[in-house]
N, C-alpha and C positions, 0 to 999 in steps of 0.2 A: 689418670689415676696411676699411682705408683705400683710397682710389682708387689711390694710388701702389703699394701692395702688390699690388692686383689687376692693375695694369698690368705689374708685374715678373713676376708668376706667369704671365700670359698670354704675355709675351715668351719666358720660359723654356720653357713648354710648346710654343709654336709653333716655337721653335728646335729643340727635341728632336724634334718631328715631322718637321721638314725634314731633319734629319740622318739620321734613320732612313729616310725616303723616299729620300734620296740614296744611302745605302748599299745598300738593297734594289734600287734601279733601276740602279745602275752596277756592281754587284759582278761579278767575273769568276767564273763558276761553277766549282765544284770538279770534280775528275775523275770523280766518281761521279754527277753530275747527268745528266739526259737530254741526249743529244747535240743540238747546234744546228748548223744549216747554216752552213758557213764563209762569211763575206763574201768575195765575189770581189774581186780587185784585179789591176791591170796596172801593173807597175813596171819601171824600167830597172835593169839590172845594172851592176856596175862596168865591165864590158867593153862596155857600150852595147846589149846585147841586151834585148829586151822580154820579160818573163815575166808570163804570166797564170795565176792559180791554176786557173781552170776548164779550161784546156788540159791540166792535169796529172791530170784525172780518170782513174780506173783504177789509180792508184798512191797509196800513202800519201805524205803531204807533212807534214814537220815544219816549221812556221813559227816561227822564232825571232826575237824582237825584242831588239836589243842596241845598244850604243854603245861606242866605244873608251875612254871614261872610266869605264866600269862594271867594277869589279873582279870581281864574280861572272861577268860575261859573258866576261871574259878567262879565268877559271878553267874555264868549261864548254866553250869552243871546241874544245879537243883531243878531248874526249869526243864532241861533236857530229860532228866529222870522222870519228872512229872508227866511230860509229854509221852515218854515211853510207857509209863504206867497207865495213862489215860487211854492210850490207843494200842494196848497190848493185843496182839493177834493180827492187827492190820499194819503196824509200823514196827520196824526194828531200828533202834538207834545204835550206831557204831561209833565209838570214840577212837580216833586214830592219833596216837601220841607221836609227837615229833622227837624222835631219836633220843629218848631218855631211858635210863636204866630202870628196870622193873622195881628195884628197891626204892627208887625215888617216887615212882608212880603209885605203888600200893598204899602207902599211908594217906596220900592225897585222896584216893578213891574211897578208902574206908571212912575217912573223916567226913566226906560229903555224902556218904550213903549211896554211892552210885552202883547199880547192879547191871546196867547194860554192858555189853562186851567192850572191853578196852583192848585195842589192837596195837601191836608194835610195828613201827616202820623204821627199822634200824638204818636203812640206807637212804631214806627220804624219797624213794622211787615213787611211791603213791602220792606224796605231796607234790612232787614235780609233775606227775601225770595230770593232777587236778589243778595245776598252776597256782598253788598256794604260795602267796608272797607275804602273808601276815596272818596272825592268829587272833581270835578264832576265825575259822572259815568253815562253812557248811554247805552241803548240797543235798537236796531231797531228790531221790531217785524213785521214779514211779514203777509200778509192777512190770512194765515192759522194758525197763532199763534206761529210760531217758531222764536226764536231769531237768526237773521242772521248777526248781526253786534254788536260788543261791543266796548266801548271806556272807558278807564281809563284816566281821564284828559279830556281836551277839545275834542269835537267831530270833526272828519275830515269831514267837510261839503261836500267836493267833493266826498269822498268815499260813503257817504250816498246818495248823489244825483245820483251817478252812479248806486247804487243798486235799486233806484226807477225807473230807465228807462228800 
């Protein structure tokens, strides 16, 4: 085997190993994986209030990552609002916007009639901590602070409602 051919094979094998390692280390676990403790965050809402996840212990919290340019995000917002309304008192829905200006967010929220808190993540630190690589992405945090459900794409509202009962 020539030196060039060995070099090409070594590069291909190394690349494959790196890709597999990346996927395994950065994957967003499926809903049936063991629960993980939810990373804490403190973010400002559209109305200027500070919201800290750990202050909400004792209640279920659905953390939803979204953006105004995301069509599936637009599609799921009414269902998330209905979920928040149907489980008021036992569930808090938090919408975390992906680095958009409040002037772009507010018309979107008003048009859809969303009343749950919309939080601003200006440096994407929370998205990074939750390993968000596409939108929408959601995590249901139980009253003890563990993530018990994850969704890539639109939330399965019935699955979340079942977990709340």
